[in-house]
C-alpha positions as CSV (number, residue, x, y, z in Angstrom):
1,X,6.1,0.9,46.9
2,X,4.3,-0.8,44.1
3,X,6.2,-1.6,40.9
4,X,4.8,-1.6,37.4
5,X,3.1,-4.6,36.0
6,X,5.3,-7.1,34.2
7,X,3.3,-6.7,31.0
8,X,3.9,-3.0,30.9
9,X,7.6,-3.4,31.5
10,X,7.9,-6.1,28.9
11,X,5.8,-4.2,26.4
12,X,7.7,-1.0,26.9
13,X,11.1,-2.8,26.6
14,X,10.0,-4.8,23.5
15,X,8.5,-1.6,21.9
16,X,11.8,0.3,22.4
17,X,13.7,-2.5,20.7
18,X,11.2,-2.5,17.8
19,X,11.4,1.3,17.6
20,X,15.2,1.2,17.5
21,X,15.2,-1.4,14.8
22,X,12.7,0.5,12.7
23,X,14.8,3.6,13.1
24,X,17.8,1.7,11.7
25,X,15.7,0.5,8.8
26,X,13.7,3.6,7.9
27,X,15.1,6.5,9.9
28,X,17.1,9.1,8.1
29,X,17.9,11.5,10.9
30,X,18.6,11.1,14.6
31,X,15.8,13.6,15.4
32,X,13.3,10.9,14.2
33,X,14.5,8.4,16.8
34,X,12.0,9.5,19.5
35,X,9.1,9.1,17.1
36,X,10.1,5.5,16.4
37,X,10.8,4.7,20.1
38,X,7.5,6.1,21.2
39,X,5.6,4.5,18.3
40,X,7.0,1.0,19.1
41,X,6.3,1.3,22.8
42,X,2.8,2.6,22.1
43,X,2.0,-0.3,19.8
44,X,3.0,-2.9,22.4
45,X,1.3,-1.1,25.2
46,X,-2.0,-0.7,23.3
47,X,-2.1,-4.5,22.9
48,X,-1.4,-5.0,26.6
49,X,-4.0,-2.3,27.6
50,X,-6.7,-3.8,25.5
51,X,-5.9,-7.4,26.4
52,X,-5.9,-8.4,22.7
53,X,-4.9,-12.1,22.3
54,X,-6.0,-13.7,19.0
55,X,-3.5,-16.6,19.1
56,X,-4.5,-18.4,22.3
57,X,-1.9,-21.2,21.8
58,X,1.0,-18.9,22.5
59,X,1.9,-17.8,26.0
60,X,1.3,-14.2,27.1
61,X,3.9,-13.4,29.7
62,X,2.6,-10.7,32.0
63,X,-0.6,-10.5,30.0
64,X,1.2,-9.3,26.9
65,X,0.5,-11.3,23.8
66,X,3.9,-11.1,22.0
67,X,2.8,-12.0,18.4
68,X,-0.1,-9.5,18.5
69,X,2.1,-6.8,20.1
70,X,4.8,-7.4,17.4
71,X,2.3,-7.0,14.6
72,X,0.6,-3.9,16.0
73,X,3.9,-2.2,16.8
74,X,5.4,-2.8,13.4
75,X,2.2,-1.6,11.7
76,X,2.3,1.6,13.7
77,X,6.1,2.0,13.0
78,X,5.5,1.5,9.2
79,X,2.8,4.1,9.4
80,X,5.1,6.5,11.2
81,X,7.8,5.9,8.5
82,X,5.3,6.5,5.7
83,X,4.0,9.7,7.3
84,X,7.5,11.0,8.0
85,X,8.4,10.6,4.3
86,X,5.5,12.6,3.0
């Protein structure tokens, strides 16, 4: 049985943490929690899927560039928070 790639696992886990933190900061109702969790995980997994790595001096465990994944995930989460308020 083949497992999932380490970058996917790390990206999903990191994205869920970012989504939970964004919900604490910007969420107003528990029904918005899935939006933030999915948005955070999607932001990190997009970076892993595209192989984006702008800062070559930092390590990329499992092929996931952590600084780039963090920036993309938080931008996506800020967009979700903005759209949700409108």
